[in-house]
Every structure is written in C-alpha cells, then in structure tokens.
C-alpha positions, 0 to 999 in steps of 0.5 A: 437824340443824336445820342439815342441815334448814335447809342442804336447804331453802337448797339445794333453793331456790336450786338450784330458782330458779337452773334456773326464772331459768336465762336472767338467771343465765346471762349474769350468770356469764358477765360475772362469770367469766374466759373459761375458765369461761364457760358460754355457756348450757350447763352448767345443772346444774353450775353450777346445783348448784355456786351451789346448794351455795355458797349454802346454805353461806352462809346456813347457816354464813356465819362459816366461809365467812368465815373460809375466804376470809380464809385462802385469801386470806391464803394467796395473799397469802403465796404470791404475795410468796414467789413474787415473792422467789424470782424476784428471787433467781433473776434476780439470780444 
C-alpha cells in the first residue's frame, strides 16, 4: 500500500510540474525525440501523462525499470544480429 501512495504522490507532482513548466519541457522533448514523435508544443496532456507515469515508476521501482531496459536492450541486440544473419543468408543465395 505504501508503494501505491508513494507512486501516486510522485505521479501527481511530476504531472503538476510538467504542466507548469511545459514551455521548458517541450523544447527538451523535441531535442531528444525523433522527428516523428516531436510535439512542437502540442500534446501537453499526452506527454505530461507519459512523463509522469515513467517518472513515478522510476522513482518507486528503479530496479524493475533497470532490469526491463536491460532485457529490452538484449532482446533488441539479439534481434538485430539475427536479422543481419538472415539478410546475409538471403543475399548469398
């Protein structure tokens, strides 16, 4: 129960400060994201919610997030290597 309360407090705080400081958050998002995902100042609600969920989860359960990132990276690298191997096999025939 304590984790839920802490997560909710972190979520509300991050969402509040994201909305309050949107003029400085939006350019930072635009610099960090690829062109397809850039907000150009729009989608305050969507990006605020996404940042609040990720931020609260990182604050409350950082080890889970770290392990998820490591696992996703390993799966991505293995998939990249398998795709490269398959393309080489397809090219040699």
